[in-house]
matplotlib code that plots the C-alpha trace (Angstrom):
import matplotlib.pyplot as plt

x = [0.0, 1.4, 2.8, 0.3, -2.6, -1.3, -0.9, -4.5, -5.9, -4.0, -5.2, -8.8, -8.6, -7.1, -9.9, -12.5, -11.2, -11.0, -14.7, -15.8, -13.9, -15.8, -19.2, -19.0, -17.2, -17.0, -17.4, -16.6, -19.0, -17.1, -19.7, -23.4, -24.9, -28.5, -29.8, -33.2, -33.5, -35.5, -32.4, -28.8, -26.5, -23.0, -19.9, -17.1, -13.3, -13.5, -15.9, -19.0, -22.3, -24.9, -28.6, -32.1, -35.0, -38.3, -36.4, -33.8, -30.1, -28.0, -24.2, -23.1, -19.9, -19.1, -19.0, -21.4, -24.5, -25.2, -28.5, -29.7, -33.4, -34.9, -38.5, -39.4, -37.4, -39.3, -37.7, -33.9, -33.0, -29.3, -26.4, -22.8, -20.4, -17.2, -15.7, -16.9, -16.0, -18.4, -21.5, -23.8, -27.6, -29.8, -33.5, -34.8, -38.5, -37.4, -34.5, -32.2, -28.8, -27.6, -23.9, -23.1, -20.0, -18.6, -21.2, -24.0, -24.3, -25.6, -22.8, -24.8, -28.2, -28.4, -31.8, -31.6, -35.1, -33.5, -31.0, -31.1, -32.0, -34.3, -32.5, -34.0, -31.4, -31.6, -28.2, -25.9, -22.6, -19.3, -16.4, -13.1, -12.1, -15.4, -17.4, -20.5, -21.3, -24.9, -27.1, -29.8, -32.8, -33.9, -30.7, -29.7, -26.2, -23.7, -22.1, -19.8, -21.2, -18.6, -20.1, -17.6, -18.3, -21.8, -21.0, -22.0, -19.8, -21.5, -19.0, -21.0, -23.1, -26.8, -27.0, -29.2, -30.6, -31.7, -29.9, -31.0, -28.0, -25.1, -22.1, -18.9, -15.4, -13.5, -12.3, -15.1, -18.9, -20.3, -23.7, -25.8, -28.3, -31.7, -30.1, -27.9, -24.7, -22.1, -20.3, -18.0, -17.0, -13.9, -13.7, -12.3, -15.4, -13.9, -16.7, -15.8, -18.1, -17.2, -19.5, -22.9, -24.4, -26.8, -30.3, -30.2, -32.3, -29.4, -25.7, -22.4, -19.2, -16.1, -13.2, -12.6, -14.5, -16.1, -19.3, -21.5, -25.2, -28.3, -31.1, -33.8, -32.5, -29.0, -25.7, -23.3, -19.8, -19.6, -16.6, -17.4, -14.4, -15.4, -19.1, -19.0, -21.2, -19.9, -22.4, -21.5, -22.3, -23.8, -26.0, -28.9, -32.1, -33.3, -31.1, -32.7, -29.6, -25.8, -22.6, -19.0, -15.8, -12.2, -12.9, -16.0, -19.4, -22.2, -25.7, -28.8, -31.8, -34.6, -32.8, -29.7, -26.3, -24.1, -20.5, -18.6, -14.9, -14.8, -11.7, -12.6, -10.6]
y = [0.0, 3.4, 5.5, 8.4, 6.0, 4.4, 7.9, 8.9, 5.6, 6.2, 9.8, 8.7, 6.0, 8.4, 10.9, 8.2, 7.1, 10.7, 11.3, 8.1, 9.1, 12.4, 10.7, 8.2, 7.9, 4.4, 3.8, 0.8, -0.1, -0.5, -0.6, -0.5, 0.8, 0.6, 3.8, 4.7, 8.3, 10.8, 12.5, 11.5, 14.5, 13.0, 12.3, 14.5, 14.2, 11.9, 9.4, 10.5, 10.1, 12.9, 12.4, 13.7, 11.7, 13.4, 16.7, 15.3, 15.7, 12.6, 12.1, 8.5, 6.5, 2.9, 3.4, 6.3, 8.2, 11.8, 13.7, 17.2, 18.1, 21.5, 21.1, 24.6, 26.0, 24.1, 22.2, 22.1, 23.9, 23.0, 21.6, 22.6, 20.0, 20.9, 21.5, 18.7, 20.8, 23.6, 22.5, 25.1, 24.2, 26.7, 27.1, 29.3, 29.5, 30.9, 33.0, 31.3, 29.6, 27.1, 26.2, 22.7, 21.1, 17.7, 15.9, 18.0, 20.0, 23.5, 26.1, 29.2, 30.0, 33.1, 34.6, 37.1, 38.4, 40.1, 42.1, 45.9, 46.2, 43.8, 40.7, 37.7, 35.0, 32.8, 31.1, 30.3, 28.4, 28.3, 30.6, 31.1, 32.9, 32.5, 33.8, 32.6, 33.3, 34.8, 36.0, 38.5, 38.5, 42.0, 43.7, 41.0, 41.1, 38.5, 39.2, 37.7, 37.4, 37.4, 35.2, 36.4, 40.1, 39.6, 42.0, 41.7, 42.9, 43.1, 42.4, 42.3, 44.8, 44.0, 40.8, 41.1, 37.6, 35.3, 32.0, 28.5, 26.8, 27.7, 26.2, 27.4, 26.8, 28.8, 31.5, 31.5, 31.4, 29.9, 30.3, 29.6, 32.2, 31.8, 32.0, 29.0, 31.0, 30.0, 32.7, 32.9, 35.6, 35.7, 36.9, 40.1, 40.8, 39.8, 38.3, 36.0, 34.5, 30.8, 29.8, 28.4, 25.3, 22.9, 22.6, 20.3, 18.7, 18.7, 19.6, 19.6, 21.4, 19.2, 21.5, 24.6, 24.5, 21.1, 19.8, 16.7, 17.2, 15.1, 15.5, 13.1, 10.6, 10.5, 11.7, 13.8, 15.2, 18.7, 20.7, 24.5, 25.3, 23.0, 22.8, 19.0, 16.7, 13.2, 10.5, 8.8, 5.1, 3.5, 0.4, 2.3, 3.1, 5.7, 8.3, 10.3, 12.4, 12.0, 13.3, 13.4, 13.6, 12.4, 10.2, 8.6, 9.1, 8.2, 7.5, 7.5, 5.5, 4.7, 3.8, 2.5, 4.3, 2.9, 4.1, 4.1, 4.7, 7.2, 8.6, 12.0, 13.6]
z = [0.0, -1.0, 1.9, 1.3, 1.5, 4.7, 6.2, 5.2, 6.7, 9.9, 10.2, 9.5, 12.2, 14.8, 14.0, 14.3, 17.7, 18.8, 17.9, 19.5, 22.6, 22.7, 22.2, 25.1, 28.4, 29.9, 33.7, 35.9, 38.7, 42.0, 44.8, 45.7, 48.9, 50.1, 51.7, 53.0, 52.1, 50.0, 48.5, 48.4, 48.5, 48.1, 50.1, 51.6, 51.5, 54.6, 52.9, 54.9, 53.0, 53.3, 52.7, 53.6, 54.8, 55.9, 56.0, 58.4, 57.4, 57.9, 57.8, 57.8, 57.7, 58.3, 62.1, 63.0, 61.9, 62.8, 62.2, 62.2, 62.5, 62.5, 61.3, 62.4, 59.5, 56.8, 54.0, 53.5, 50.3, 50.1, 52.1, 51.5, 53.0, 51.2, 54.7, 57.0, 60.0, 59.0, 57.1, 55.7, 55.7, 53.8, 54.5, 51.7, 52.9, 56.2, 54.9, 57.3, 57.3, 59.9, 60.4, 61.8, 63.1, 62.0, 64.3, 62.9, 66.1, 65.6, 65.7, 64.6, 63.2, 60.9, 60.4, 57.6, 58.4, 61.4, 59.3, 59.5, 55.8, 53.8, 52.5, 50.7, 50.4, 47.3, 47.6, 50.5, 50.4, 52.3, 51.5, 53.2, 56.5, 58.4, 55.4, 53.5, 49.9, 49.7, 46.9, 47.7, 45.3, 46.4, 45.4, 42.9, 44.3, 45.5, 48.9, 51.5, 55.0, 57.7, 60.4, 63.1, 62.7, 61.3, 58.5, 54.8, 52.0, 48.6, 45.9, 42.7, 40.8, 40.2, 38.1, 35.0, 35.2, 38.1, 39.0, 38.1, 39.7, 42.0, 43.8, 45.2, 46.5, 49.1, 46.6, 43.9, 43.6, 40.4, 39.0, 35.9, 35.0, 33.3, 29.9, 30.8, 30.9, 33.5, 35.5, 38.4, 40.8, 43.0, 46.7, 45.3, 43.1, 39.7, 37.5, 34.5, 31.9, 31.5, 28.7, 27.7, 29.3, 27.6, 29.0, 32.1, 34.8, 37.3, 37.0, 38.9, 37.9, 37.9, 37.1, 35.1, 31.8, 32.5, 34.1, 34.4, 33.7, 33.5, 31.0, 29.8, 32.4, 30.7, 32.0, 30.0, 30.4, 28.9, 27.7, 27.8, 25.6, 22.7, 23.5, 23.2, 25.3, 25.8, 26.9, 30.2, 30.1, 33.2, 33.8, 35.3, 33.4, 35.9, 37.7, 40.5, 41.2, 41.0, 42.7, 41.5, 43.5, 43.1, 40.1, 41.7, 40.2, 42.6, 41.1, 43.4, 42.2, 44.6, 47.9, 46.1, 45.6, 42.9, 42.7, 39.5, 38.7, 35.9, 34.1, 32.6, 29.8]

ax = plt.figure().add_subplot(projection="3d")
ax.plot(x, y, z, "-o")
ax.set_aspect("equal")
plt.show()
């Protein structure tokens, strides 16, 4: 076979393999766990599993189970456990945030209805240095609430669109607006547009310019730079919710958690 023809065939095969790699990501099932809960939230860096049953937050490992119950505050909106020593529980309907220690004991309850000026919290997650990221729907601004001094510093201008999703790390707050555009803001107030996101039922950011999302009961890995969605193959027909951390993808389906090892590009 002529050299040029061999070269063309080789290039074609490489391109075919590359496209196939973009279209589908293979997983390997490693463990299954039964859990009696309404919603599985995920696991922290110490392998504690978090879930909600009848509006009671549970933290469970192989040896112990801790619970937090505050029915007077209504339904739990979100739980941020990126720092297992300071867990943020947000109750949107009562405009309140509760901070818990590693055994789910209440450290502090913050009632934003008592603030000197009207605040309606739509988002609350942990930041650094005794601070909480907050988003106020009245002013449409993002702020940092210092829980030690009980002071709030607004670090953004008024946002044009509302939020349909948010998460954070210690130095940045990420949100997707109603146009499905992803942004982030630093603790210094610098806002960056990271790209457009496909329509989703649920989503989680994995690292800069990547995310995993669910739509029509199928999981995808999405690259914001190339705008390419790669199907994630799992042996589950129905996915209630999912969680990703440290190469482990946890799928929750009706009282069962299935963990998969997944290698992302």
